N, C-alpha and C positions, 0 to 999 in steps of 0.2 A: 521569269519566275514572280512569285508573289513575296514580298519581303515582310512577312509577318508569321508569328507562331500561331497555328491552329488553335482555337479554344472551343471546349463543347458549348452547345446551345444554352442559353440561359431557360429556366423554367419560365413558361408563360402564366399571365396573371388574368384568369378568364373573367374575373370580377369586373374588370375595368374595360374591357373589349367585347366587340362582338365576334361571332365565329368566324366570320369571313377573315378577320384579322388574324384569329388563331391559327389558321391554315396557310397564313400568306408567308412569303419569304421572311427569314430573321436574319434582320441585316444588322452589319456593323460596318463602322467606317475602316478603309483598309489604305495602306500606303503601299503602291505597286512600284516594282522596280525595273518593270519592262513594260513595253507599249501595250496597252490593253484597250478594249472596247466594250461598250455596254451590251449585255446580252439580249436586251430587250429592243432599244431602238436603233443600236449599232454605232452610237456617236463615241467618238474618241475620247478617252478618260483623260484630261489635261490636268497639271498641276504637278508639284514637286512632292506633297504628302496629302495623305487620305483623298486621293483623285477620285475615288468610288466606294462602293458600298459590295461587301460580300455575304451572300447568304450562307449562314453557319451549317445549313443542311445539305443543300445542292451544290455549293460553292459557285454558283452563278454570280458574274460581277454587273452592277448597275449603276448608272449615274444619278446625279442627284434627283432630276426629275422623275426619272423612272422608278426610284428608291421609294417614293411617295404614293405608288398606285396602290401597294397592298396586295398585288396579285397572288394567286395561289402557287405555293411552292409544288413541284412535282413529286416531291417526297411524300406528301400527304395523299399520293394515290397508290402507296404501297404500304406493306406490312409493318415497314421502319416506322412510317408516318402515324399509323395506327397506335403503334406501341408509344410513339412519343406524345400523343395526346392523351393515350390512358395514363401514362405516369405523371403528366403535367396536372391532369385532372384529379388523380388521386393525391397529389401533394397540396393542390390548391384547395379542394373540398369547395363547400359553399356554392354560391350562385354561379352558374354557368359550368360546372363540373360535369351534369348530366348530361348537358347539351354536348360537351366534348366528348363523354363517352360514346353518346349515340351518333356522332360525327366518325368517330373511330370504328363503330360497328358498319357503318355504310361502306366505309373505306375497305373493312375486311370482306364485305359481302361483295363488292365490285372486284375486289382482287382475288376472290375465291379462297381465302385464307380463313375463313370464320370457324370451319370444323377442324380445328386444331387445339391443341392445349392452351396457347395463348389466346385463342377465340373464346374459348371456354371461361377463362379468367376474366376476359373483357365483360361476358355476360354476366359473371358472378358480380363485377363492380358496378355495373348497372343495376343490378337488383339491389346492392347496399346502397346506392346514390338514391334509388327510388324510396327504399325505406326511409331514409333522412327527410324525404318529403312526404312522408305518410301515404305513399301510394302503394299499399301494401299486396294488393291484387296485381298491379304490374310488376312489382318485386318478385312475387311468386312465379309469374310467366317466365321473368327473366332467369330466375334460378332453375326452373324446370328446364328451360331450352340450355343452360349451363351444365346442367347434369347429363342431358341427353349427349353432349358433345364430349363431356369427361368420360363417360361409357363408352361412346364410339372411338375415342383415342385410346381407349385402355388406360385412362389416368384418373380414375374415381378412386380407386384404393391408394391414395396418396394423402399426405397431410392437407394439402390443398383441397383436394376433394371432400376430405373430412369437415373442413372448414365451411366449404359450400354447404353441407348438408346441415351443419349445426345452424347455419343462417336461415336456410329454407325451414328448419325446425322451428325457429324462434318466430318466424312469420306465420306458419301453421298455427303455433300455439297462440299467437294473438287473434287470428281469425276464429279460433274455436275448435280447429280441427286436431284433438289431442291425439287421435289415433295416427295421424300423418307426423305430428310431431313426435311421437313415441318412436316412430319407425325411422324417422330421420337422425334422431338422437342416437339410437341404438347402434345404427350402422355407422355413425361418425365415430362412436366408440370403439366399435370392432376394428374399423380402419386403423385408427390411433394406435391400438393395442397392436395389430398386425405389422405395422410398419415402426414399432418400439418407439412411438412417439406420444403414448398416453401420459407419461411421467413429465409433464410440461403444464404451461399455465393454459394451453388449449384443452389439454385432456381434463383439467380440473373444471373449466368451464363447462365442457360437455356433461362431465359427471354430475355437476350441480343442475344444469338444464333438464338431465334425465330424471334426477330425483324430483324436481319441482313438478314435472308433468306426470310423474308416477303418484306423487302426493295427491296432485289434484284428482286422478282417476281412483282415489281410494287404496292404492296399493302401497301401504306406509311401510311394509317390509322391504319392498323394492327401494323405496324412496330413501329409507334409512340405509340400505347398503350402498347405494351410489353418493349419498352424502359423506358417509365413513370413508369411502375411498377417495372421494375429493378431500377431504380432511388430512388422510394421509399423505396424500401429494403436497398440499400446501405445507406439512409439517417437514417433509424432506425438502422443499425449496424455501424454507424460511420465510414463508408468505402468509402464514396463520394469524400472526399476531398484526392484522391490518384491518382496515374498516371491511373490506369484502370478505375477510377471513371470519370477521365477528359476525356477519350477516349469514356465513355458511353455519357457524355454531347455532345460530339462531333456528336455522331450519333444520338442524340435528335436533334441537330441544324440542321444537314442535312436533316432528316425527315420533319422538320418544314419547311425548305426551299422548299421541293419538293411539299409541300402541300399549298405553297405561303403565310405561316405565317412568313413574314418577319420579324415583330415585336416581334413576339415569339422567332424566331431564333436568333434575337440580344439580 
């Protein structure tokens, strides 16, 4: 038996290593209380303490020489490995995170588990990572495929699905597709309301986005209605007296001004 306590794998830092290292065995020194052999070369693991290295994912044992090879862990051919890469990438952000998410995508494609709710969320995160790199066209493609899988699995009408729609709306708005943005925001709002999640930070954000795009289209009554509902939610949540709350109030003033409500704007 192995004389140590199991520890969960530590998050991987993509900014410092190549992707082949990210999918390698995640090893830690291990003291063994029974005769053991290296899973790779078959060599007996000699010594009184820390005789070998154990992969925290697949639990295979390796000698000192084989531990330096950074061979691919079989866990990274499973949905569990894809989830691990996804979570590590989200936590790390920055350089390498998109590459890790795309590796997770390839794993899910090979495993046949892409068309699942987890696969949809993975594509959503790929879209968000592409947004950070200013690849808006690529982001929109990822969001569209994510939406297709959300709909296929019957999970679009959830708060997570609503979040996807708002992200897609923001990209469409930036690309000048106000019709598409309006459709995405309106559906996102409807889903949050249906799932009793509108009274939240996400709900307020969707309403503000909806107001902005309506204002851009000249629908100042609709914009003001959305802004006022967002203000109500911020008031209930105690987040109105903040910098973002002040920006919302500026939106309200602008909309009232456009409607000729000078006294209300003041």
